[in-house]
Residue, then its C-alpha position, 0 to 999 in steps of 0.5 A: x500512541x502511533x505517530x503518523x506523518x501524512x505526505x500528500x500533495x492533494x489539499x482535501x485528501x491531506x486535510x481529510x486524513x489529518x482530521x480523521x486521524x486527529x479525532x482518534x486518541x490512538x494517533x499523534x498526527x502531523x502532515x507536510x505540505x511541501x512536495x519537495x523530497x528533501x523537505x519530506x526527509x527533513x520532516x521525517x527526521x524532525x517528527x520521527x513518525x512510526x508511519x508515513x502515509x504517502x500519496x507518492x502519485x500526487x507528489x510525483x515520487x519514484x519507486x527509487x525515492x520510496x526505496x531511499x526513504x525506507x532504507x534511510x529510516x529503517x523503522x519507518x513503515x510506509x502506508x501508500x494511499x493513492x488512486x489506481x495506477x498501473x499495476x507495474x507502478x503499484x507493484x514497484x512501490x510495494x517492492x520499494x518498501x511500501x508496507x501497505x496499500x490502500x485506495x483513496x476510496x477506502x473508508x475510515x474503518x479500513x484506514x484505521x485497520x491498515x494503520x494498526x496492521x502497518x504499525x505492527x509490521x504487517x502487510x495490508x492491502x485494500x481488497x481491490x488492490x490485491x485483486x487488481x495486482x493478482x490479474x493480468x488485464x489492463x486497468x481500463x478493462x478491469x474497471x467494471x469488474x473492480x467495481x464489484x470487488x469488496x474494498x475490505x482489506x486483507x492482511x497478507x504475508x510477503x510470500x502471499x504478495x510474491x504469489x499475487x505477483x506471479x499470478x499476474x504474470x500468468x504463471x501456473x500453480x506448478x510454476x509458482x510453486x517451483x519458482x518460490x521453492x514450495x513443496x506443494x502448489x499454492x493453488x489456494x492463492x489464485x485470484x479468486x481469493x481476492x474477489x469480493 
């Protein structure tokens, strides 16, 4: 049984996710309605979830607050499910301890897959999130292209996430290899990998 706590300030999103997970025998699920950070900390202490499903965007939580959660509760895995945000905000959340990241538009199968991967300590990204993070264009410019990208999730390593970040900064394969102290260029991790 995987214990899950949902923290989302949007009523429909919170209730929908709770209903979806409650119908599965694999999950023991609860949610918090309070957007106060201290109350969320209290809920985590009380419920002791293995996974926190967090829409930090709707709760107006900062990356610093996410970092406090992940440092305070070492065994807690965080799965963020938000709408699109700026690349910097999404990357900052991942850097602050978010283990996996989906978009609100992801379907049931992808959410379940992400929860299982996250529970196992794996990193899991929606395909659209990975593609967006691996490019340097602004969201508004990329929106038409992102519509064509598959939402199908990707299990990735922390090293691959570092590569995605460096690709978005415009570094060449050689510079990425040098920066990450790789013996050979990581050419296979260009943004084309993340195209649906």
